N, C-alpha and C positions, 0 to 999 in steps of 0.2 A: 835256378829259376833255370840259367842258360841251357842245361842240360833238356829241361823239358821243352822249352821254346826250338832249340835244334830238332828234338824228335818231331815235334809236329810239323813243322816245315819240310823237313825230309820225308815225314809220311804224305805231304803233299805233292810231293816229288817237286819240293823247291830248293833249286843250286844255292846251298847254304853253307857259310864258312862259320865254324864255331870260333874263331878266336882272332883276335888283330887287336894293332892298337890305332887308336884315331885321335887326330890332331884338330882341334877347332881354330876355325879363322872367324872374323866377323867378315861377318854378309848385308847386305846377299851378294856375294860376287863367287867368281871362280878365281883357284890360285894361278899364279903364274905358273910359264914353265921352270923357271929358276924354281919357284919356292916349292912348286911339288918336287923338284929333283933335290932341294934341300931335305925336307919332310921325309922324302925317301930313303936319301943317307942317313940320319937319324933313325931309321928304322919303322916308322909310322905306315901303315898301309893304308890308312882312309884319312881324308880331308873332310871335315862334316863340318857346316854351320851351326847345326840345330841340337846337340847331345849334350850342351851347355846351356841353360843353369839347370838343367830338369836333372841331371845326374846327380850334381851338386846337392842341391834341396833334398832329394830322396836321401840322401846319404844323412844329412843334417837332422832329418825327421827320424832315421834309422826305418826307411822305408825298405821292400825289398824292389827293385827296379831291373828291368834286363830291355837294351836297347834293341831294336830290332831295325839294318835301315838298308834301306835300296838303293843300291847304288846306281846312279845313274850316265853317270860322266866318268870317262876317265882321262888322264891327264899323261903327260910324256914320261916314259923311265925309259932306264937303260933297259935294251934287251937280255943281258945277263940275268939283272933285277927281274925283271919279267917273267922270265922263264922258272925263275925259285919260286915266282910270288902265286897264293894260290887265289889270289884276287885277278880278274878281269883287265886285261890290257889290251890298249890300242894296237893293230897288226901295220 
């Protein structure tokens, strides 16, 4: 399903990243700078509050599932990490 979603979004001219790792935090809240740096050091690119339990329940029911996220807020990461990341970061 991911290739279909990626092709459709690219066909609409929407900036798309076809891979990444999400860490789920309890919300509603934003992560602190320290948490963001820690998550980044573990290789997680996106901090999210809404991808769980949907993905887990879909897997449990053996349903096909694709997540399409709109990243609205970026947090503090090192300039070196930002330069190598496909995800937008603050300047």
